[in-house]
N, C-alpha and C positions, 0 to 999 in steps of 0.2 A: 336360741330360737330367734327368727328374724322379727325385728320389731318397727322397722322402717318401711313403710309404702312408698314406693316410687312410681311415679305417674308421669307420661309424656303423651301428648295429645296436640293437634294444630287443626285448625279449621278455616277454609278461606270463605268469609261471610262479612258483607258489609258492616262497620263497628262505627259507631257516633260517639260524642261524648267521651273522647278517651281519657281527658285530664281527671274526669269525675270517676270513671271506671277505675284509672290506676290509684286513686287514693282510696277506695272502697276497698280494693284488692289488697292493698298493703296493709290495711287496719285487720281485715280479715285473717290474712297470713300470719299476722303477728300474733293475733289472739290464739289462732289455732296451731301455734307452734311450727309452720312450716317454712322450709326454705327451698330455694331453688330460682329459676328466673321464667318469667313471663312477659312475651312480648306481645305488643297491642300496636295494630297499625289500622288504617282505613280498609285494609284488605281482608284482616281477619286476626286471629291469636295463634300462638306458638308457646307451648310452655313446657317445661322440664321442672319438676315440684317433688319434693319429699317430705315427709312426716307421719305422724300418727295417723290410723285410718281414719279415725273420727273427725281429723282434721282435714285429710283429704274429701272426706265426705262432704263436709259444709263446704269448701272451696267448690266442687263440681256441682252442688246444688245451686249455688250463686251463678256460674258460668252458663248452666243449662237454664237459667231463668230468663237470660237474654234473649230478644227475638233473633231465629234463625241457629240458635246452639242448643235446641233442645235435644238434638240428636249427637251431641258430641261424643263421639268414641276416643277412650283412653288405653294406652298399652300399660300394663300393671306389672312390677316386678316388686321383689324384696330384698332388703339387705339388713345386716346387721347393724349399721351404723349410717349416719346422714352424711350422704355424699354431697353436700352443698354447705358452704361456708356462712352465706347470709341469704337474704331473699330480696330479690331485684323484680321491680315491674317496670317495663321500660316501654317507652313510645318510640316507634320506628315508623319510616316511610315503607317497608315492607318487611313482613314477619321471616322471609328469607331472602337475603339480598342477591339480586340478580341483574337488576340492571338495563333490562330489555321492555322497551314500550311495547305496549300491545297484548301482553300476556295477561289474562285474568281468569287464573284458575276458579274464581268463584262463579264465572259464568260458564266457563266450558274447560275441561281438560282431557287428557288421553283417557280411553278404557283401562278400567283397572282389572288385574288378573289376580283372582283370590289365591292366597297362600297354597291351600290344599289342589288347586287346579295347576298351579306350576309345578308342585311336585308330581302330580300326574304327567304333566307333559314331560317332565325330565324323566320318569319311569320309565316312560313309553318310546323316549328317546327322540322325540320330535325334534325337526331341525330348527333350532331357534338360538339366536344370539343373545346372551345375558348381558347387559351394558350396566357396568357399575359405575355412577354417576358420582361417587364419592373422591374427595381428596386422596391422593396418595399415600399419605401417612394413615389414613383409616383403612385403605385397602390393604396395606402391610400386614395388619392384624388377623386378617381374614376375610373371605369373599367366597362365593358360589365356584365349584369346580368349574375351570373352562370358562371363566367368565371375562369380558372384555374389558378391562379398565379406561376409563376415559382420558388418565394422565393429565391431571390438575392438580395445584396448589389450593386454590380459592375458588368455589363456585361460580364467581364472576368471569372465570376464564372458561367456563363451560361452552359458550356460544363458540370461540374461536376454535375450540377441540373439536365441536361438531363437525365445523367445517372441513377439518382434515381427515376424517373417517372416509374409510373407501366408499367410494361410488356406488359399488354393487351392493352395500348394505341398505340401500334406500328402497331395494325391492324385497328384502327377507323380515321374516317377524323378529322385532327386537323386543325383549322384555328388559326395561331398565328398573334399576332398585336402589336404593338408598338405604339410611339408618331406619328412619320411620316413615318415610313416604313423602315428606313435605318437599322437598328438591325435584322429585319426579312430577310433582304437580305442574310445576313451572318448565321444566327439563322437556317434558312428553309435548305440549303444544308446541314448544320451539322447534324440537326436531321435526314436526309435522309442517310447519312452517317452512322448514328446509328443504321438503321434499321426502321425508322419510314416511313411507305409506303404512306401514304396519306395527305401529307403536302400541306398546302396553307398558302399564307401571304395576309394579308389585304392590298390591293394597297393603299398606300397613308396614311397608317396608321389610327389611330384615329381623327387626325386632316380633313384629306379628307372625312370620314365618317360623322364627323359633318358637314362638308361642302353641303355634298349631301343628307344626312340622318336624319340631326338633331339629337336629343337625343334619338332616338327610340332603345330599348333595352339596354340602356345605364343607369347607375347610377352614379350620382354625376357631375364630371366635369374633365378636362384633364391636368395635370400637364405639362407645359411647361418651357424650360431653360431659361428664361429671367426674368426680374423685375415683369412681370405679375403674374407669379407663375403657376396661373391656367386660363383656359378660358372654358366658358360654351358650351354648344352644338349649340349656335349660334355665337361662335367664340369670345364672348365678354370678356373682363377681369373680373375675379370675385373679391370677397373680400378676397380671400385666401392670405396667405403670407407664408412665409418658415422661419423655425427656423434656426437661427442663428448658434446655438451649434448642432445639431443633423441633420440639413437640412430637418426634416419631414415638408412635406406642412401641413398648418394649416388652418381650415375653421374659418367662421366668428366665429361660436360658442366656438371654441379652443382658439382663442385670447380673448374671453372673461374670459377665465378660470383666476383666479388668479395665477396659476402657470406660466402663460406665461409672460415672461419678455422680451420685445424685445432686441435682440442682446446677450441674457444670457441663456434662458431655455423656455422650454415649457412643456406641461403636459406630455410629452413622456420622457423627458429627466430630469424633474426637480429634482434638489439637493437644499440644501441650499446655500445660496450665498458663504457661508463660506466654505462648502463642495466642491463646484464648482471651486470656485477660488484655493482652494488648490489643487485640483486634477489636473486642467490645468497646474498650475505652476510646479507641480512635473513632470508632462510627458514632458512639455515645457524645465526644465532644465535637463532633463535625455538626452533627445535629443540634447541637447547643450554639455553635456559632450562627447558624441560619435563624434561630428563634431571637436572639439579640440583636441583630442587625435588620431593620432598625429596632432600636429599644422599644418594648412594647408600650411603654407610656409616653412616647414622643408625638403620637398622634391624638388629637383632640377627643374625650370620651365624656360621659356624665359619671362621676365618681361618687358614691354614697359612703361616707365613712361612718361606720357604726358606733352607737354609744348605747351599752348596755347596763341597763338600771341593777345595782347590787341590791340584796336584801336589805343593807343598812339606810338604803334610800327610797325604801317603799312609803309612798305617799308624801314623798316631797313634791315640790313644783319642780316643774323642768330646770329652772333657773336654780334652785337651791342644789339640785341634783348635778347639774353641770359646775358648779362652784365647789361642790364636795369631791367630786373625781378629776376635775381639771383646774385646780386651784391658781395655776399661772396663767391662765387665760383670763383677760380683762373681760368683766361684765359686759362692758360697751361692745367687744368683739361678738357677743352672743345676741345682743340687741340688734346689731347691724344685721346680723343674718337673718332673724326672726323678720326683720323691716322688708328682706329681699325675699321672703318665703324659702330659705335654704336650710329651715329646720324643720325637718319631716318627720312623722311618725312612721311605723311599720309598713302602713299601706302608702307609703310615699307622698302623703298629703300635709301641706302645711301644718306645723304645730307653734303653739304660743308658749311663751316661757312662764306663764302662769298654770298651764296644764298640769294636772296631779298624774304623777307617774307611779306606776307600780312595778315592783320586783319582777325581773326578767324580762320587761317590756324592753324594745330596741327603738331607738331613735337615730336618726341619720342626720350627718351634715351634707348637704347637697353640693357637689363641686361640678356646677355645671362647663361643659366643653374644656375640661381639665386636661392640663398636659402637664406631667411630671418635670420635675428637675431631672437633668443628665446625670446619670451612675456610672460607675465603671462595672460594667456585668461581665466582665471576663472570667467568668467561673471556668475552674477545671475540675472535671470529674477525676478523682485519684484513684476510687475503688468503688465497685458495685458488686453485689451477690444478690441472691435471692430475698435477702433480709435488711442489707445495710447499704447506706452509700455514704460517702465520704467525699468532700469536695475542698477544694482550696478556695476561700472565698476572698474576692478582691475588695478593695475599698476606694470610695464610700459606696457601699450598697447595704439597705436595709436588709434583715432577713423577713421579718414580717411586714403587712401592711400598716404603716401608722403614718399619721401627720400627712405630709405632701404626697407621700408615696403609697402607692398600691400595687401599680403593675411593674415598677422598675424595683421589684423586689427579690430574694432569691426564692420564696415560696411560690411566688406567681411563675417564675422562670421555670422551677422545675417541675410545676405542676404541668406546665405544657409540654415540656420534656418528656416526662413518666408518665402522660396521660394514658388510662384513665385513672392511673395510681396518684395519689397527692401525697408525697412523701412529708414526713413527720419530723421536724428537727427536734432531736433529743436534748438539746441544751442552748443558752443564749450565745449569742455574739453580737456585739452591736455594730451599728452601720460601718463605724471608722476603724474597726479593727479587721485586720486581716487573718487569713491562715484555715485552719482545719475546721469544719463543722459536720459533725454526724448526724445524718437523718436515717430513718427508718421508713421502709416501702410501705408498711401498714400500722395501723394502731395496734395490731396484735404484737408485732414486733417491738412497737414503741414501748409497750407495756413490760416488756423485758429490759430495754436499755434506759429509759428516762429514770427509772427507780435507782439507778445506779449512780446516776449523776446527783439525784436528791440525797442519797445516803453517803456522798462524799466517797463512793467506792472507784470512782475513776481516776486516774492519774492526770493530771491536766499539766503541761508546762507551756509557758507564754516566753517570750522574746519582749522585752521591753526597753526602750531608751528614754534613759533622764537627763536632764539638763546640767546635773551636779554630781560628783563624786559622793557616794555614800562613806560614812567615816569609816564601817567596818565591811568586810568582804560577804558576811552572811548576817540577816536580820530577819526579823519577823514582825509582822504587824496585825495585832488582834483587835482593833478598835471595831466597835458594833457599828452597824450601818443603818441608817433611818428605813423605817419600813417603807415609806413613800416619798414622791419626790416633793422637791421645793420649787425654787426658782428655775425656769426652764427645764423642768422635768429632773433636775439633778437630784441625786442621793447624797447625804452627807453623814460625817459622823455623829452618832448620836449616843453618848454615854449612858444615857438614862432609860430611854426606850427601844434603842436600836437592836437588831439582830446579830446575833453572834457571829462572827467573820473572822478568817484567820487566812494570811497570805505570808508565804515562806518565800525569801528572796535572796539570791546569790548572785554576787558580781561576776561578770564573764569577761569584760575588760572595760577599761577606763582609757578614754579616749583623749587625744592630745587637745582636743577642743573643748576640754572639761565636761564632756557629757559622759555617760558610762552605759554599758550594755548589760542587763539584768538578766537572770532567767526568774521567773515568777512562777510559783506553785500555788494556786488558789485552793485552799484545802476545803474551805465551803464556797458554795456559789452564788454569792448575794450580786444584785444588779450593779454593774460598774465597779465591782469590788477593788481589782487591781489600781484601777484609775483613782478610786476615792481614797485607798491606802497611801498611795505614793503622793496624792495632793495633799492629804493631812501631815504626811512625813516632810513636807515642804520640798518636794523633788517630783513635781508634775509630769506626766508622760509628754515627752516631746510632740508638738503638733496638735495636743488636746484641745480643742476648741471651746469646751465645758468647763473643765477644771484647770485654772490658769495659773500661774506662780503667784506667790503672796496670798494662798488660799483665797483667790477671787475667782468668781464664777462667771462664765461667759454666758452669752445669748443664743448663743447657737448648737444646736444638737448635732447636725449632721454636714460634714464638710463639703464644699463643692469639689467637683472633679478637678478643678485648675489649682486647687489647695494644696501645700506639702502635704505630707502624709501624717496621720497619727501614728507613731512609732509603737504599735501594740500588735502582737503577732501570735496566734493560737499556733504553738510549734509542734507539740506533741501530743497524742491522747492513747490511754491505755485503758482497756476495758473487756469485759467478756462478752464475746459474742454473742447477741440475741438469739441465734439460731442454735450454733455448737456449743456454745457455754464455754469454749476454749477463750483464754485470754489472747488479745490481738492489740497491736501496738502501730500507730501510724503515725508519719514525720512529714513534715512539708519543709519545702525549701526555706532556707532562710532569705528574707528580702534583703534587698541592696544596702539599707540603713544598719541592719544588724552584723554585717561582716566587719571582723577586726581590721582596724587601720594599722 
């Protein structure tokens, strides 16, 4: 028995206080167990929401309490499962993107034709043109018999498509339709402005027609913008799905075609796997080049570096909290920032060092007109699918925002590249290390991959160059590594309180200059593990600015672009794919320093 109520509704009505409304709706929907999307704009509301009937009733009661929304009508259908992954309430300039000035459905729109009246017209055989205003991929799944598709890929293309219609149509009666009616609210007045004299819009769109008239005069099903993909004339979910690659809706028969590969291709966009992968990566890497030229952090901006108060620092003074979490930063530095008003609270107001802080609060170091140091941002996307992204990271390039770096980071750059997604790094790779970095597209897939790293289930192989020849060809270091940083943020070997750590090393080649190329396999995943272990063994990584020969520590964390490279390279990764569960292996090219002489 269906347990989920699905509603779709829109209304063009002037709305104000949108940020406040958004916040209230997010709270209400979360408490009511609802998911879906609500779009709010100054011109009105558009929503697709699903959940338990009681929660839907609460939402509608709230919406209908707004001025002008008392008569909000909704289209209702039932499903056995929740068709949405999350609840979004977004603020938009338009609730349906059209981009044409002077069209205001809240003041005037084209005459509406009730579904039963349209059916009567069609039963009687009246001369009328049925104009499908939807995108081609929607039309493919089903439309009215003898309907004229407008042939567009996006609703913003509608004005230009209208101008290409036969001139004779301007004198004929036209009934336009879409999924739920919202697009026709803007399309109708535009067509009238273009000289079409007899324009009607199907009231409530295809969904309301199905509700009142079933499938009469209609072929196929109706595409919907949720995980159901299609509904039949009884408003029940069909077997149709949607191609991940080209977004074309697919019937059950098309899903049985050998060219349909879920998450990759369908009969409409099929390429060999090699062709598709190469084309997608070319496009992605081309877009990446546009993002990093110029570097995102090369223009001045106000950066706010976050400082979150941990539980152990609850009720400390701000000064004591900063000493606890950043012991390597001199107190005089914080005092200088305080004097300039550059230590601020969560409201971005100046804070004093004697402020009492509470666990969970966020303070910020304001960095006005910040220009970040240059980095090597020549990232290469090696692999991507619906769950996973694997890159070859250059250096120096931090992965996460920290210290002087915020926008010149892997995270910021990939956020721009994959917007609106925010790829999640599944493991650590420090700024000076090159090579493979695995990321997931969503938290859901991150929850399947990150634990593999945490449980040491991932096979990780690094290439590393050390300045001296090891005594043996294979050796192991299991020295425990300190929990927190010391000087300049460095970790050290701590035999008393350190965390368990194990790295297996194998000599690949002994160079004539006295250096050696090693294969390093970190069994555990401690911060700077390979670097610390080799440093403790008296053979630090060549080019390491922090872990120096003679067990000395440097004062620099991140190299400059012009510095010689730190010779540590994430070479191979092998793990269970977060979607398929199959074992996958990736390998990066060897850097120049790792080539045998």
